[in-house]
ROKE-749004 format. One record per residue: residue number from 1; x, y, z of N, C-alpha, C in turn. Coordinates in pm, whole numbers, plus 50000, padded with zeros to 5 digits. Each point is the difference from the previous one (the first is absolute). Layout:
SITE / NUM / X / Y / Z / X / Y / Z / X / Y / Z
...
***
This chain:
SITE / 1 / 21546 / 66978 / 30968 / 50013 / 49863 / 50050 / 50171 / 49950 / 50033
SITE / 2 / 50014 / 50022 / 50092 / 50167 / 49943 / 49984 / 50046 / 49828 / 49968
SITE / 3 / 50122 / 50032 / 49994 / 50095 / 49857 / 49950 / 49892 / 49900 / 50055
SITE / 4 / 49979 / 49991 / 50158 / 49994 / 49864 / 50044 / 49825 / 50022 / 50015
SITE / 5 / 49910 / 50100 / 49970 / 49895 / 49974 / 50001 / 49921 / 49871 / 49932
SITE / 6 / 50024 / 49978 / 49844 / 49984 / 49882 / 49981 / 50046 / 49852 / 50018
SITE / 7 / 50108 / 50010 / 50060 / 50067 / 49870 / 50060 / 49904 / 49967 / 50106
SITE / 8 / 49960 / 50069 / 50084 / 49914 / 50003 / 50131 / 49904 / 49972 / 50002
SITE / 9 / 49967 / 50006 / 49852 / 49826 / 50025 / 49966 / 50009 / 49823 / 49999
SITE / 10 / 50108 / 49979 / 49901 / 50012 / 49820 / 49938 / 50028 / 49882 / 50113
SITE / 11 / 50108 / 50061 / 50066 / 50065 / 49916 / 50163 / 49960 / 50101 / 50088
SITE / 12 / 49892 / 49956 / 50127 / 49959 / 49976 / 50097 / 50104 / 50056 / 50126
SITE / 13 / 50098 / 49919 / 49945 / 50083 / 49972 / 50090 / 50135 / 50022 / 49966
SITE / 14 / 50022 / 50076 / 49916 / 50162 / 50002 / 49921 / 50080 / 49950 / 49984
SITE / 15 / 50046 / 50072 / 50158 / 50101 / 49990 / 50073 / 50031 / 49873 / 50123
SITE / 16 / 49917 / 49950 / 50022 / 49977 / 49913 / 50117 / 49974 / 49997 / 50136
SITE / 17 / 50035 / 49918 / 50066 / 49981 / 50016 / 50148 / 50178 / 50106 / 50073
SITE / 18 / 49966 / 50054 / 50086 / 50115 / 50031 / 50034 / 50136 / 49951 / 50042
SITE / 19 / 50103 / 50005 / 49976 / 50073 / 49937 / 50045 / 50007 / 49926 / 50124
SITE / 20 / 50026 / 49868 / 50021 / 50000 / 49947 / 50162 / 50089 / 50058 / 50045
SITE / 21 / 50100 / 50039 / 49991 / 50124 / 50045 / 50055 / 49926 / 50164 / 50102
SITE / 22 / 49980 / 50050 / 49895 / 49917 / 50123 / 50027 / 49896 / 50000 / 50143
SITE / 23 / 49891 / 49870 / 49981 / 49895 / 50009 / 50038 / 50042 / 49952 / 50157
SITE / 24 / 50124 / 49879 / 50019 / 50073 / 49974 / 50110 / 50056 / 50120 / 50078
SITE / 25 / 50082 / 50047 / 49924 / 50056 / 50141 / 50078 / 49884 / 50077 / 50068
SITE / 26 / 49889 / 50041 / 49938 / 49907 / 50067 / 50039 / 49950 / 49956 / 50162
SITE / 27 / 49952 / 49873 / 49982 / 49942 / 49870 / 50113 / 50065 / 50020 / 50101
SITE / 28 / 50164 / 49940 / 49962 / 50096 / 49997 / 50089 / 50041 / 50115 / 50077
SITE / 29 / 50026 / 50123 / 49897 / 50099 / 50113 / 50087 / 49923 / 50105 / 50018
SITE / 30 / 49878 / 50062 / 49902 / 49937 / 50160 / 49998 / 49906 / 49974 / 50070
SITE / 31 / 49966 / 50097 / 50094 / 49884 / 50016 / 50021 / 49877 / 50002 / 49957
SITE / 32 / 49932 / 49897 / 50095 / 49848 / 49981 / 49930 / 49904 / 50103 / 49951
SITE / 33 / 50035 / 50106 / 50026 / 49898 / 50135 / 49981 / 50081 / 50120 / 49945
SITE / 34 / 49939 / 50114 / 49990 / 50075 / 50100 / 49953 / 49971 / 50053 / 49835
SITE / 35 / 50061 / 50091 / 49964 / 49962 / 50055 / 49851 / 50120 / 49940 / 49906
SITE / 36 / 49942 / 49994 / 49886 / 50104 / 49937 / 49912 / 49990 / 50061 / 49838
SITE / 37 / 50088 / 50029 / 49930 / 49965 / 50047 / 49851 / 50105 / 49955 / 49894
SITE / 38 / 49907 / 49947 / 49915 / 50019 / 49901 / 49898 / 50003 / 50082 / 49847
SITE / 39 / 50131 / 50006 / 49933 / 49992 / 50126 / 49906 / 50035 / 49887 / 49921
SITE / 40 / 49951 / 49996 / 49885 / 49987 / 49979 / 49876 / 49921 / 49840 / 50037
SITE / 41 / 49880 / 50031 / 50057 / 49919 / 49845 / 50058 / 49930 / 49912 / 49858
SITE / 42 / 49992 / 50040 / 49925 / 49947 / 49900 / 49894 / 49818 / 49968 / 50034
SITE / 43 / 50014 / 49860 / 50028 / 49882 / 50003 / 50058 / 49981 / 49899 / 50139
SITE / 44 / 50142 / 50085 / 50081 / 49973 / 49986 / 50114 / 50071 / 49900 / 50060
SITE / 45 / 50056 / 49900 / 49972 / 50030 / 49857 / 50045 / 50075 / 50025 / 50150
SITE / 46 / 50076 / 50113 / 49990 / 50102 / 50034 / 50101 / 49898 / 50104 / 50130
SITE / 47 / 49899 / 50059 / 49946 / 49941 / 50100 / 50057 / 49892 / 49902 / 50097
SITE / 48 / 49937 / 49854 / 49908 / 49890 / 49994 / 50074 / 50058 / 49892 / 50128
SITE / 49 / 50134 / 49946 / 49994 / 50073 / 49898 / 50054 / 50061 / 50098 / 50140
SITE / 50 / 50004 / 50141 / 50000 / 50079 / 50082 / 50092 / 49832 / 50012 / 50078
SITE / 51 / 49878 / 50064 / 49909 / 49904 / 49962 / 50101 / 49974 / 49920 / 50091
SITE / 52 / 49985 / 49866 / 49961 / 49983 / 49883 / 50040 / 50075 / 49983 / 50133
SITE / 53 / 50091 / 50092 / 49984 / 50108 / 50008 / 50137 / 49988 / 50084 / 50089
SITE / 54 / 49857 / 50106 / 49988 / 49975 / 50091 / 50068 / 50046 / 50134 / 49928
SITE / 55 / 50030 / 49993 / 49948 / 50054 / 50109 / 49920 / 49887 / 50131 / 49962
SITE / 56 / 50024 / 50134 / 50016 / 49907 / 50070 / 49889 / 50063 / 50026 / 49888
SITE / 57 / 49973 / 49980 / 49894 / 50064 / 50034 / 49868 / 49946 / 50101 / 49898
SITE / 58 / 50109 / 50055 / 49975 / 49972 / 50064 / 49867 / 50090 / 49963 / 49829
SITE / 59 / 49925 / 49959 / 49954 / 50076 / 49983 / 49906 / 49952 / 50070 / 49827
SITE / 60 / 50143 / 50066 / 49959 / 50011 / 50073 / 49886 / 50029 / 49919 / 49900
SITE / 61 / 49938 / 50041 / 49887 / 50044 / 49916 / 49838 / 49906 / 50104 / 49905
SITE / 62 / 50066 / 49973 / 49917 / 49962 / 50089 / 49861 / 49883 / 49939 / 49906
SITE / 63 / 49978 / 49858 / 50093 / 49883 / 49934 / 49906 / 49847 / 49995 / 50043
SITE / 64 / 49932 / 50051 / 49944 / 49896 / 50036 / 50123 / 49930 / 49854 / 50003
SITE / 65 / 49975 / 49928 / 49890 / 49989 / 49845 / 49998 / 50026 / 49920 / 50079
SITE / 66 / 50176 / 50000 / 50064 / 50050 / 49943 / 50066 / 49950 / 50096 / 50169
SITE / 67 / 49972 / 50082 / 50037 / 49959 / 50086 / 50064 / 49895 / 49936 / 50082
SITE / 68 / 49882 / 49991 / 49897 / 49837 / 49922 / 49993 / 50023 / 49931 / 50059
SITE / 69 / 50071 / 49860 / 49912 / 50004 / 49890 / 50068 / 50041 / 49957 / 50125
SITE / 70 / 50085 / 50114 / 50054 / 50068 / 49971 / 50131 / 49917 / 50048 / 50066
SITE / 71 / 49910 / 50097 / 50005 / 49915 / 50019 / 50072 / 49892 / 49939 / 49993
SITE / 72 / 49928 / 49926 / 49905 / 49890 / 49896 / 49989 / 50041 / 49895 / 50101
SITE / 73 / 50153 / 49943 / 49983 / 50050 / 49870 / 50107 / 50038 / 50046 / 50128
SITE / 74 / 50016 / 50139 / 50049 / 49988 / 50060 / 50119 / 49870 / 50021 / 50075
SITE / 75 / 49891 / 50025 / 49908 / 49883 / 49986 / 50071 / 49956 / 49867 / 50042
SITE / 76 / 49985 / 49920 / 49886 / 49941 / 49889 / 50009 / 50101 / 49923 / 50143
SITE / 77 / 50124 / 49996 / 50036 / 50036 / 49946 / 50086 / 50003 / 50138 / 50131
SITE / 78 / 49936 / 50086 / 49989 / 49984 / 50075 / 50120 / 50116 / 50049 / 50063
SITE / 79 / 50118 / 50042 / 49900 / 50133 / 50058 / 50014 / 49998 / 50130 / 50044
SITE / 80 / 50098 / 50071 / 50033 / 50006 / 50168 / 49989 / 50107 / 50030 / 49906
SITE / 81 / 49966 / 50044 / 49868 / 50086 / 49994 / 49879 / 49914 / 50172 / 49978
SITE / 82 / 50090 / 50060 / 49930 / 49974 / 50131 / 49963 / 50072 / 49950 / 49838
SITE / 83 / 49915 / 50072 / 49949 / 50105 / 50023 / 49810 / 49924 / 50094 / 49923
SITE / 84 / 50156 / 50042 / 49983 / 50033 / 50132 / 49947 / 50063 / 50006 / 49818
SITE / 85 / 49943 / 50042 / 49888 / 50022 / 50021 / 49900 / 50064 / 50108 / 49990
SITE / 86 / 50144 / 49929 / 49963 / 50131 / 50129 / 49989 / 50086 / 49960 / 49956
SITE / 87 / 50115 / 50064 / 49964 / 50154 / 50012 / 49946 / 50056 / 49984 / 50119
SITE / 88 / 50022 / 49845 / 50055 / 50074 / 50014 / 50129 / 50133 / 50104 / 49998
SITE / 89 / 50075 / 50010 / 49885 / 50106 / 50100 / 50013 / 49937 / 50168 / 50058
SITE / 90 / 49917 / 50051 / 49969 / 49940 / 50107 / 50024 / 49865 / 49982 / 50060
SITE / 91 / 49996 / 49868 / 50127 / 49907 / 50013 / 50111 / 50037 / 50126 / 50094
SITE / 92 / 49934 / 50090 / 50027 / 50028 / 50072 / 50113 / 50036 / 49929 / 50147
SITE / 93 / 50131 / 49954 / 50056 / 49974 / 49911 / 50126 / 49960 / 50059 / 50113
SITE / 94 / 49943 / 50047 / 50059 / 49981 / 50104 / 50136 / 49956 / 49947 / 50119
SITE / 95 / 49947 / 49854 / 49964 / 50010 / 49889 / 50127 / 50116 / 49939 / 50008
SITE / 96 / 50041 / 49966 / 50157 / 50091 / 49906 / 50066 / 49929 / 49843 / 50006
SITE / 97 / 50093 / 49901 / 49983 / 49927 / 49876 / 49990 / 50112 / 49925 / 50127
SITE / 98 / 49973 / 49879 / 50025 / 50046 / 49915 / 50069 / 50074 / 49842 / 49895
SITE / 99 / 49934 / 50053 / 49878 / 50065 / 49880 / 49903 / 49985 / 50091 / 49875
SITE / 100 / 50112 / 49995 / 49847 / 49948 / 50058 / 49888 / 50100 / 49864 / 49934
SITE / 101 / 49944 / 49983 / 49874 / 50007 / 49879 / 49929 / 50043 / 50040 / 49833
SITE / 102 / 50093 / 49960 / 49951 / 50030 / 50052 / 49865 / 50042 / 49887 / 49960
SITE / 103 / 49913 / 49897 / 49932 / 50026 / 49824 / 49967 / 49997 / 50034 / 49815
SITE / 104 / 50095 / 49974 / 49968 / 50034 / 50031 / 49828 / 50001 / 50117 / 49916
SITE / 105 / 50013 / 50120 / 50088 / 49977 / 50092 / 49931 / 50121 / 50092 / 49957
SITE / 106 / 50138 / 49960 / 50042 / 50085 / 50059 / 49993 / 50112 / 49939 / 49940
SITE / 107 / 50049 / 50029 / 49886 / 50104 / 49944 / 49880 / 50134 / 50057 / 50030
SITE / 108 / 50014 / 50122 / 50024 / 50077 / 50069 / 49975 / 50093 / 50025 / 49896
SITE / 109 / 49951 / 49990 / 49889 / 50031 / 50006 / 49839 / 50043 / 50184 / 50009
SITE / 110 / 50134 / 50009 / 49914 / 50034 / 50145 / 49929 / 49839 / 50091 / 50006
SITE / 111 / 49885 / 49965 / 49938 / 49904 / 50075 / 50014 / 49943 / 50061 / 50078
SITE / 112 / 49988 / 49870 / 50132 / 49897 / 50063 / 50082 / 50071 / 49975 / 50174
SITE / 113 / 50160 / 49983 / 49968 / 50032 / 49991 / 50145 / 50038 / 50091 / 50060
SITE / 114 / 50024 / 50127 / 49962 / 49994 / 50113 / 50093 / 49827 / 50020 / 50061
SITE / 115 / 49900 / 49977 / 49913 / 49845 / 50072 / 50036 / 49996 / 49859 / 50116
SITE / 116 / 50044 / 49869 / 50005 / 50015 / 49894 / 50084 / 50007 / 50013 / 50178
SITE / 117 / 50142 / 50083 / 49973 / 50064 / 50007 / 50110 / 49955 / 50112 / 50011
SITE / 118 / 49945 / 50104 / 49998 / 49896 / 50116 / 50015 / 49897 / 49940 / 50062
SITE / 119 / 49930 / 49906 / 49991 / 49911 / 49936 / 50015 / 50043 / 49900 / 50137
SITE / 120 / 50081 / 49945 / 50010 / 50046 / 49926 / 50123 / 50046 / 50125 / 50124
SITE / 121 / 50059 / 50082 / 49978 / 50038 / 50103 / 50062 / 49850 / 50064 / 50073
SITE / 122 / 49922 / 50036 / 49917 / 49884 / 50031 / 50074 / 49922 / 49876 / 50057
SITE / 123 / 50019 / 49880 / 49982 / 49915 / 49961 / 50103 / 50067 / 49951 / 50131
SITE / 124 / 50119 / 49986 / 49968 / 50049 / 49948 / 50174 / 49980 / 50143 / 50083
SITE / 125 / 49967 / 50146 / 49925 / 49966 / 50130 / 50088 / 49831 / 49923 / 50053
SITE / 126 / 49974 / 49939 / 49897 / 49836 / 49934 / 50097 / 49966 / 49926 / 50071
SITE / 127 / 50131 / 49926 / 50102 / 49953 / 49883 / 50053 / 50051 / 50033 / 50178
SITE / 128 / 49883 / 49963 / 50014 / 49990 / 50006 / 50150 / 50146 / 49954 / 50085
SITE / 129 / 50056 / 50074 / 50096 / 50029 / 49895 / 50096 / 50038 / 49844 / 49995
SITE / 130 / 50072 / 49937 / 50011 / 49973 / 49828 / 49956 / 49919 / 49951 / 49892
SITE / 131 / 49954 / 50106 / 49925 / 49956 / 49956 / 49833 / 50091 / 49922 / 49965
SITE / 132 / 49916 / 49916 / 49878 / 50072 / 49897 / 49936 / 50000 / 50032 / 49882
SITE / 133 / 50073 / 50023 / 49887 / 50020 / 50013 / 49867 / 50020 / 49874 / 49920
SITE / 134 / 49920 / 49930 / 49908 / 50023 / 49909 / 49965 / 50020 / 50014 / 49812
SITE / 135 / 50100 / 49963 / 49979 / 50065 / 50036 / 49813 / 50028 / 49865 / 49997
SITE / 136 / 49887 / 50000 / 49903 / 50087 / 49869 / 49851 / 49999 / 50055 / 49891
SITE / 137 / 50113 / 49922 / 49953 / 50063 / 50057 / 49877 / 50054 / 49838 / 49904
SITE / 138 / 49978 / 50024 / 49899 / 50042 / 49844 / 49890 / 50211 / 50015 / 50080
SITE / 139 / 50019 / 49839 / 50025 / 50143 / 49979 / 50055 / 50076 / 50064 / 49885
SITE / 140 / 50112 / 50080 / 50027 / 50055 / 50054 / 49933 / 50158 / 50063 / 50093
SITE / 141 / 50107 / 49963 / 49972 / 50091 / 50041 / 50072 / 50024 / 50203 / 50012
SITE / 142 / 49939 / 50022 / 49845 / 50019 / 50121 / 50018 / 49882 / 50089 / 50043
SITE / 143 / 49875 / 49941 / 49998 / 49893 / 50025 / 50113 / 50010 / 50003 / 50097
SITE / 144 / 50029 / 49886 / 50081 / 50034 / 50011 / 50155 / 50131 / 50054 / 50045
SITE / 145 / 50080 / 50042 / 49902 / 50079 / 50096 / 50035 / 49937 / 50169 / 50020
SITE / 146 / 49955 / 50033 / 49893 / 49924 / 50138 / 50014 / 49930 / 49980 / 50112
SITE / 147 / 49890 / 49895 / 50051 / 49962 / 50035 / 50132 / 50056 / 50017 / 50093
SITE / 148 / 50147 / 49897 / 50083 / 50082 / 50007 / 50054 / 50053 / 50179 / 49993
SITE / 149 / 50059 / 49993 / 49944 / 50041 / 50186 / 49954 / 49922 / 50081 / 50048
SITE / 150 / 49878 / 50009 / 49960 / 49905 / 50101 / 49998 / 49968 / 50012 / 50192
SITE / 151 / 49971 / 49858 / 50078 / 49995 / 49991 / 50113 / 50135 / 50022 / 50098
SITE / 152 / 50133 / 49983 / 49942 / 50082 / 50029 / 50090 / 50004 / 50164 / 49980
SITE / 153 / 49927 / 50100 / 49929 / 50023 / 50134 / 49996 / 49929 / 50088 / 50068
SITE / 154 / 49873 / 49889 / 50025 / 49888 / 50071 / 50146 / 50074 / 50008 / 50141
SITE / 155 / 50107 / 49985 / 49973 / 50080 / 50035 / 50176 / 49961 / 49874 / 50100
SITE / 156 / 49932 / 49871 / 49947 / 49976 / 49928 / 50082 / 49874 / 50022 / 50095
SITE / 157 / 49927 / 50045 / 49934 / 49866 / 50050 / 50040 / 49902 / 49855 / 49942
SITE / 158 / 50024 / 49921 / 49905 / 49958 / 49903 / 49976 / 50093 / 49854 / 50011
SITE / 159 / 49918 / 49905 / 50109 / 50123 / 49879 / 50016 / 49935 / 49901 / 49883
SITE / 160 / 50098 / 49907 / 49956 / 49965 / 49863 / 49935 / 49960 / 49932 / 50138
SITE / 161 / 49882 / 49942 / 49975 / 49923 / 49918 / 50079 / 50001 / 49860 / 49923
SITE / 162 / 50008 / 49973 / 49912 / 49971 / 49889 / 49920 / 49994 / 50017 / 49878
SITE / 163 / 50101 / 49910 / 49926 / 49980 / 49975 / 49841 / 50039 / 49877 / 49982
SITE / 164 / 49923 / 49926 / 49864 / 50026 / 49877 / 49934 / 49949 / 50044 / 49862
SITE / 165 / 50030 / 49874 / 49933 / 49947 / 49971 / 49831 / 49869 / 49913 / 50032
SITE / 166 / 49899 / 50065 / 49902 / 49889 / 49933 / 50026 / 49941 / 49916 / 49812
SITE / 167 / 50035 / 49890 / 50035 / 49911 / 49909 / 49886 / 49881 / 50072 / 49978
SITE / 168 / 49989 / 50050 / 49839 / 49881 / 50009 / 49967 / 49917 / 49958 / 49871
SITE / 169 / 49914 / 49942 / 49988 / 49912 / 49950 / 49840 / 49888 / 50085 / 49973
SITE / 170 / 50043 / 50084 / 49867 / 49891 / 50077 / 49940 / 49942 / 49957 / 49920
SITE / 171 / 49845 / 49974 / 50002 / 49933 / 49892 / 49908 / 49871 / 50090 / 49961
SITE / 172 / 49978 / 49980 / 49868 / 49892 / 50084 / 49981 / 49922 / 49883 / 49906
SITE / 173 / 49856 / 50009 / 50062 / 49940 / 49872 / 49969 / 49946 / 49993 / 49853
SITE / 174 / 49975 / 50151 / 49987 / 49915 / 50007 / 49842 / 50096 / 49939 / 49947
SITE / 175 / 50117 / 50075 / 49949 / 50101 / 49975 / 49899 / 50066 / 49832 / 50011
SITE / 176 / 50022 / 49959 / 50168 / 50102 / 49901 / 49984 / 50124 / 50039 / 50036
SITE / 177 / 50018 / 50092 / 49965 / 50157 / 50083 / 50049 / 50062 / 49967 / 50134
SITE / 178 / 50098 / 49946 / 50034 / 50072 / 49984 / 50141 / 50137 / 50044 / 49961
SITE / 179 / 50071 / 50021 / 50142 / 50126 / 50078 / 50024 / 50081 / 49976 / 50137
SITE / 180 / 50121 / 49919 / 50025 / 49983 / 50030 / 50123 / 50150 / 50090 / 50016
SITE / 181 / 50001 / 50033 / 50117 / 50093 / 50110 / 50055 / 49984 / 50012 / 50101
SITE / 182 / 50106 / 50079 / 50062 / 50068 / 50083 / 50136 / 49962 / 50116 / 50042
SITE / 183 / 49966 / 50031 / 50099 / 49976 / 50125 / 50059 / 50069 / 50045 / 50103
SITE / 184 / 50051 / 50082 / 50053 / 50108 / 50043 / 50067 / 49923 / 50074 / 50123
SITE / 185 / 49956 / 49951 / 50110 / 49938 / 50017 / 50128 / 50072 / 50091 / 50100
SITE / 186 / 49948 / 50138 / 50004 / 50127 / 50114 / 50082 / 49905 / 50057 / 50115
SITE / 187 / 50019 / 49930 / 50145 / 49858 / 50060 / 50104 / 50103 / 50129 / 50092
SITE / 188 / 49999 / 50098 / 49987 / 50064 / 50089 / 50084 / 49922 / 50073 / 50055
SITE / 189 / 50044 / 50029 / 50113 / 49871 / 50029 / 50147 / 50089 / 50197 / 50025
SITE / 190 / 49927 / 50045 / 50069 / 50002 / 50201 / 50015 / 50072 / 49940 / 50176
SITE / 191 / 50117 / 50030 / 50003 / 50025 / 49994 / 50122 / 50017 / 50171 / 50070
SITE / 192 / 50035 / 50089 / 49951 / 49990 / 50106 / 50062 / 49864 / 50081 / 50024
SITE / 193 / 49985 / 49988 / 50129 / 49837 / 50053 / 50073 / 49965 / 50147 / 49972
SITE / 194 / 50061 / 50065 / 49903 / 49949 / 50123 / 49926 / 50011 / 49961 / 49844
SITE / 195 / 49921 / 50047 / 49906 / 49981 / 49985 / 49837 / 50117 / 50095 / 50041
SITE / 196 / 50119 / 49961 / 49864 / 50100 / 50078 / 49968 / 49940 / 50160 / 49936
***
């Protein structure tokens, strides 16, 4: 059982709805079809939203409970979502995608920074031409600097097309715990016609 399994059993919608800013960007700027990958998808809030906008989505997470809940929601809404229980750091990235999401899984602490940068490098290789990479990290000058430095290292194969701060309220209905904070939303687009 993963750390999140019990939380997901207790809270059917632990992290709430997708960020309004994320859904608005997808609705207004992204093509309403294609393939998407959501790494660390949890209960599927982002994967389900992308599927509602026409994407065929693969969600990867270490929590069997979260994946099962996402798949049940997708089936009840007739959405094209596949779920895979796996460590998203070691999941073999064989396919290419029109959209890839990393929502709240990057922290850039000393212990994980190199592993997280390697993951970013790997997912950047899996974007189709004009594909979008959606990144969400807690608002932090240090984390934002790491992301921008990493993007610059790619020789302009990914262009920044949108960045914003997103207000977020985390609530647990069982315990009553609540916390308000902001995320930094960075949307990058594959600009090279061939994957690097």
